[in-house]
C-alpha positions as CSV (number, residue, x, y, z in Angstrom):
1,M,-17.1,26.5,-16.5
2,N,-15.5,26.5,-13.2
3,H,-17.6,23.7,-12.1
4,V,-16.1,21.8,-15.0
5,I,-12.6,22.4,-14.2
6,N,-13.0,21.6,-10.4
7,I,-14.5,18.1,-11.6
8,I,-11.4,17.6,-13.9
9,G,-9.0,18.5,-11.1
10,I,-10.8,15.9,-8.8
11,C,-10.8,13.4,-11.4
12,G,-7.0,13.9,-11.8
13,S,-6.4,13.7,-8.2
14,V,-8.2,10.5,-8.0
15,G,-6.2,9.1,-10.9
16,I,-2.8,10.0,-9.2
17,A,-4.1,8.4,-6.0
18,I,-5.1,5.3,-7.4
19,A,-1.9,5.0,-9.5
20,F,0.3,4.6,-6.4
21,I,-1.7,1.8,-5.2
22,P,-0.2,-1.1,-7.4
23,Q,3.4,-0.1,-6.3
24,T,2.3,0.1,-2.6
25,Y,0.8,-3.6,-3.0
26,K,3.8,-4.8,-4.9
27,T,6.2,-3.6,-2.3
28,I,4.2,-5.1,0.5
29,T,3.7,-8.5,-1.0
30,S,6.9,-8.9,-3.0
31,D,10.1,-10.1,-1.4
32,D,12.3,-8.1,-3.9
33,N,13.2,-4.4,-3.1
34,H,15.5,-3.8,-6.0
35,S,12.9,-2.4,-8.2
36,V,12.0,0.3,-5.8
37,S,14.4,3.5,-5.5
38,F,14.4,4.5,-1.8
39,S,15.7,7.9,-2.9
40,M,12.9,8.4,-5.4
41,I,10.3,7.3,-2.7
42,F,11.9,9.6,0.0
43,L,12.0,12.6,-2.1
44,T,8.3,11.9,-3.2
45,F,7.5,11.6,0.4
46,L,9.2,15.0,1.4
47,S,7.4,16.8,-1.6
48,S,3.9,15.3,-0.4
49,I,4.5,16.7,2.9
50,C,5.3,20.3,1.6
51,M,2.5,19.9,-1.0
52,T,0.0,18.8,1.6
53,I,0.8,21.7,3.8
54,Y,0.5,24.2,0.7
55,S,-3.0,22.8,-0.5
56,I,-4.4,22.6,3.0
57,Y,-3.3,26.3,3.7
58,Y,-4.9,27.4,0.4
59,Y,-7.7,24.9,0.5
60,I,-7.2,23.4,-2.9
61,L,-9.3,20.2,-2.6
62,P,-7.9,18.2,-5.7
63,M,-4.3,18.7,-4.4
64,I,-5.2,17.7,-0.8
65,I,-6.8,14.4,-2.1
66,T,-3.7,13.8,-4.4
67,N,-0.9,14.8,-1.8
68,I,-2.3,13.0,1.2
69,S,-2.9,10.0,-0.8
70,V,0.8,10.0,-2.1
71,L,1.9,10.8,1.4
72,I,0.3,7.7,2.7
73,N,1.2,5.4,-0.1
74,T,5.0,6.6,0.0
75,F,5.0,6.2,3.7
76,I,3.7,2.6,3.5
77,I,6.4,1.8,0.8
78,M,9.1,3.4,2.9
79,V,8.1,1.3,6.0
80,A,7.8,-1.8,4.0
81,F,11.3,-1.2,2.2
82,I,13.3,-0.6,5.4
83,Y,11.5,-3.4,7.3
84,K,12.3,-5.9,4.5
85,K,15.8,-4.5,4.2
86,N,16.6,-4.9,7.9
87,N,15.0,-8.4,8.0
88,S,16.9,-9.5,5.0
89,T,20.3,-8.8,6.6
90,Q,19.6,-10.8,9.5
């Protein structure tokens, strides 16, 4: 039974990791940043840092997969958001 629960956890982690990819892609390719809440992305980024540290400390593989993926995606979104905002004001 424990093996099944681990597989379910990893499947959920991969699902969450994949769920961020469309928003990341849209943020990079679109010139419109109005649909992205920087506050939400920044809070998600900080939360994923905390959860990554926690999951690595306790070696919880599904959480490691999820939070590193979320961390990378939110970082990309934040950089694209800031870059586009700075370039649109010039």
